[in-house]
C-alpha positions, 0 to 999 in steps of 0.5 A: 378753652370753653368756659361754662356757667357749670364749670365756673360754679363747680370751680367756686365750690372749691374756693373759700368763702364761696364753698360755704354758700348754698347751691342756690346762692352759688348759682346766683353768684356764678351768673354775675361773674365775668371772665377777664384775661390779663396778660403777663405783667398786667395789673389786676389790682393797684394800691392807689385805686379802690377796687370796683370788683372782687377778682378770683384767679381762675387760671394762671398765677399772679403776684401780690406785691408790697412796697418797701417803705424805704425805697418804694420798690415792689416786693413779692409777698405771695404767688397767687394760684387759682382760687385766690380772691383779690380786691376784697381787702380794700373793699372791706377796709374802704381803702385801696391797698392791694397791688396784684400783677399777672405773672403769666397769662391769667384768667380771673372771674370778676364779681362786681362790688355793690 
């Protein structure tokens, strides 16, 4: 499939909080994003590493994982669909905390953290 800046910008108009941006700011954001494909089982975010970008699920799906404190085994907290924004929680808190694994082949829009 071919991805264009226009299709990315149109997609972002449906994703909170990007849907609140004026068209000029949305255009600027769409110019900064990069597309990255994740294979099934590949980590998008890991809880031990501070994210250096915000990822937005564009196609596919991923699992947000938590860890059982008694066994330290992963537990699926949420199945993330297109439009899910990942990595922002760790950036806001200043502490890495999210683990997200691609459930299918997944394409994410990556927006670098400044």
